N, C-alpha and C positions, 0 to 999 in steps of 0.2 A: 264487477265493473264493465261497462261496455267498451266498444272500440271508438267511442266519441272522443274528441279533443276539447280540453278545457280552454276557456277564454283566457283565464289567468291561473296562475298557482303562486302561492305565498305561504311562508311559515309563520304560524302564530308565535309571538314573542311576549315576554313578560309585561311590556307595556300595554299589550292588548287585552289585558284582564280587567275584569270587574272587581268591586271591593270583596268579593267572596272567593277570588282566586280563579274563576272560570273565565274563558274566552268571552269577551263582551259582545252581546247581541248586535250593539250598534256598530262594532267593528265588522262583524259578518256582513251586516246590510251594506257597509261602505265597500267591502270587497266585492259583493255581488253587483252593486251599482258600477263599480269599475269594470267588471266583466261585461255586464250588459251594455255599458256605454261603448266599450271597444267594438262590439258587434254593431251596434247602431251606427257608429261613425263609419265602420268599414262598409256596411251595406248601404247606408245613406250616402257615402262618398262625401262627407264633410262634417260639419259640427252638428251635434245632437245633443239636447239638453233634457234632462229628467223633468217631467211635469206631474208625474205621480208614482207612487209605490205603494202597493197594495198586496193582500193576500199572503202575508208573512206568517210563516209557522217555523218553530225551532224544535224539530222532533228529536234531536240529539245534542250531545255536548262534545266538545273538543278540549284538548289540553294544550298548554304551551309546548311548543316543539312540534305539534302535529302539522302536516302539511294540508293546506286547504286548496282544493280545486274548485273553480267556479264554471259551470257548464250553463249555456245559454241557447234558447230557442226562440225563434220568432213565431208568435202566436197569431199576430193580425197586423195589418197595415191599414192606415188611412190615407188621405191625400198627402198630409205632411207628417204623419206619425207613424211609430213602430211601437208595438206591444211586445215585450220580450219576457219570457219566463227565465227565472235564474235559479240554479239549484246548486247548493253548496255542499261538497263532500269532504269530509276530513279523513286523512290517512294517518294512522299512528306513526309516531316518529321512527320506532325501531322495527317495523313490520309492514305487512300488507294489509291488514284489517281496515276497512272503510266504514264509515258511518254518515248518513245524511244528517247534517247539523242545521240546514236552513233552506228555505224555499221561499219565493216571493215573485212578483210580477212588477215590471217597471214600463212606464209609457215615456217614450221620448218623442220630441218634436224636432224635426231637422230645421236647422237655422242657416241662412244664406249669409253672404258677406255683409248685407245690410242689417244684420241681427233680427230679422224678420222671419217668421216661418216660410219654408220653401217647400215645394213639391218634391216627393220621391221620384227620381228619374223614371221615365217611362219604361225603359228596358229592365230596370231593376223591379218595378212594380209588377210585371208580368210574371216574375219568378216567385213572387211573395204571396202568403196568404192574405185574403181580403178580410176586411172588417167592415161593419156598416156603422161607422162613427161619424159620418158627415163631415169628412175633411180634417179632424183633428187626430 
């Protein structure tokens, strides 16, 4: 594991399982969206909503009781949007072994008080990677 910090950490519970007893992929995606949304809101300094979720893969499995850490990185910015990669890493309950269990990409649009898209603050935009998405 690297020295990066997770956006969120959560423990998988029995209610988070699918009919086969494994941790539900939809639960993993939801946790990743929460982590990515936290980063989008912090960087965007306000409300940010998901407009797309793509490129999901589930290379590993986790068990009830495992701790999930969600790590996020900004891949690109547009005039009003942030594209964020999320990686979900499970740590076994009674040890230190980790497994990548999911990864995916989320696109967020920043929303103003009028519930309409708003531009990323100029000072923030200078620090972020650029994308050629024509304003979204």
